[in-house]
Steps between C-alpha positions, in 0.01 A plus 500: 500500500787327304507152344794277378463162309670216681716391210459742209633850479156663531426782747211738555362776717146598556566872470709741280853514610573776247240738650625832638339421836619139537715462805829331411391459138851579369641218736247256367600559141872499573450165679310362201786621267762319731292184503467507122872529454568224746250281324663571158847447635417145590312406183679689214851479367753757620528636144138640515525671844675823386232543233217449745667728757525769230132471430435563870716812515327822572617658175540391140673626194164635375480719810810675397405578131565862402219655299633570152173654382551844660473787246810681382291828463199626661314812600617790703314678776460869554327649790403816680374552857254763630400560868122510542449770760148660484307177453291268721654240720433253210493691170525187272130506421510866399811428289345202326163664431680811368737333266328172412143524616337626185456159352863444417543154344697306581597638849588349841530593868684272732362650817654493858346673799712741700643377828549148393874401513464195280372698204670841504462595132207543265550469121296639221519557124345435150592407145603843390870420473670423161579140593172409671339178386223273614571125511173290504464123540175308446447146408699331229467735209813718464508786255880553512497838327448825684182682458395862574192556720345846440857604400557540883697194590695226327344165570660156487278205513650167614387153577499384854777261431737773366415755764757446775791443262424806291454712804824399638683566163340842486603583855864388436537701181394813680662446841610819672784533755382637827600860522643649817269725693168313452368356820286248328585197269211516256647698213242483214410167347179303462181566707184292479348171614543130435155317543439193712426304185869510407529205735464281195851615410637433848386139561125539547213444256323749284116453564348836531530782241419862486440762239761724660861438428686248712789747540572862413826672550569869423866592437545832685791730401362807678434459876399708792594381850384661817701451824248500785761533764690796358212659300725496185376424139739346258462518127671214329554452131644199327666543160821468306813701464484807275437869500152472369417258790631739747283777359184289497554397860554864599182613320300241688659599836402858436144420403450295814649770725258763346204271591631445841547874558135559412402208731697650790349844442157356531393554149441128441242398765408159633205335335314303779363162418125502429463190717605663822226549763469873469166669570492688171548198277211276385700262274384148587746237606568229242294189566687164489392139488681181581594246240412223739239570772553422865347154473715409199820636662450321832446177311834557330651568841365170622655337200844649585474363855415160368817507285698608798355212702583255225861631503485633140606852621588691816353840400278636219495870428143518343372829336187633369438769245277801551359681207327836429326643195520853641685756293800596697804711423789277599714776640212616725444159624874458569513823690218399730659165547840640612338749740298221668761228491842635406779235502853457382535351153169647397476576125281667236569366143323642203651287217181521289238757416232249586604372847745557783644312796440647859707325764541559869701192604777538770672187385846488322528184270856543389774752506831449313776756526785559271730282706273202466352503842138390516233573754145385547265606767203265520196591706275256673281606795288803515323684785292815497617807691313690780479874574547403867879464568461226765268303277724550201797371702304191598400424133865530404609249769223263421609497140857443586409197714227359280570129433296503183672818353854386604434153338385672169797734511746213563373295198536797270849586629621150440345497152677843423827360624467219264411717214793732562737197543437412133693797381709610805837392614506199725480612869415857413128472560411606855225659706616806691154580617246225578129590571540866601188718539492805270232755565334709224215747526219246498650167573786312687672236283737207576792546267813295448811592306686242283831600331767327284760588227456383143741260332725685250316354203156609624341839478187665633277375218600128557455541864150643445401226264621218746317660795172601315229510619576602851411232761276742694274514193472125473562304819721201542618276344472738208442287193244268667320784658483695170319208349238508783463875450449436125220266573323723751536854353290586195709765324845646435676701783692710251699767680432360843851348523 
């Protein structure tokens, strides 16, 4: 429905003309633009019209600013490749356990399952390199000066308000040109998490707090990358020019190759997880309890539905926390998790000797490449899989046609388009894939792809800040819905962001 005032220049529509699925939405906006200029032409002096038309143009001088903050010097990459021959179909678990599994802190494993085109590479490493450092943000009490934790890793403590700008500065000062021959674009840098409570630096409120850091980022100057398609392992080292740097990189390459040779010869054997259901193991499964029981949670769901009915929000992504007091080795827990529910963009982060992050999410929040192209792949809509091929096909089709799931996905796609539009070139944000079903081992998911290109004066960190947290973690509209979530949830989400 559309409305127009009889005498005043007031117009309205009872839908969203800017939505990706609105038929003729672009025509409606173009018509409104034309009507506005016609109205102004009849009521304002000719002297003002060029100014107003300039405001309405699709580009502005700010869009064409050239970044002057690029570093004049940076780091240099050295790398070596080794073919992994006598290894299992997916040797990454063996490699990580062998090289980093003995309590290495900090260490990380960005884990991708084999045979998934969207996530071809797995990455792993630790803080053993000479330039490794841990950047930590929590609350509003910066330290400013570097500390040394157990003489293992240099630690920089920052306030939340300084985190994004300082991280961007550090990235720029160490920027590496992409070398020829590497089939992946991640060439060392920071690995870690930014917690949901960082929303108070991105337009939201800061209500809940955690004893865990709000963000932790490990600078990695020594990296292992496994190519699941070609069964190649890449050793990547970031450093500076000089003979000593060359020697240090070569020594590290040699050490890794020695470990890999032992692994391929079978001298380093797989350590199965104690939580797998094997007849000879009696280790009890960890017991979990819900932060809000079923009655409390369903009452919160009814509250969300009431807010939707009142028009305060379209969609609320409500979560609950589960807790356990069981003593669990984090790596064992993660190995079990990946075997039962492997997914692209899974991760194991051991950034503290007291806790770890175990993640099996298939969702990509943001990817920004060296040319400034941005991609987000929001997921809304999930269906279980079936062992029966016919039933599995039916479940997939039902998900693809589900009005509820398509509506949820649509709202988040529109939100992500808006978020990317804050830092991307006008007209560059587009949706090449809308509501496509992607199938993983345990679930079918409804996935959309949103892409754009950053304005010249924006970089990946500013794009991240403007888009954080991802709309699929909140609902839409984002700010209003986050305030509803703050009221209903009882504790911090931390790394669930």
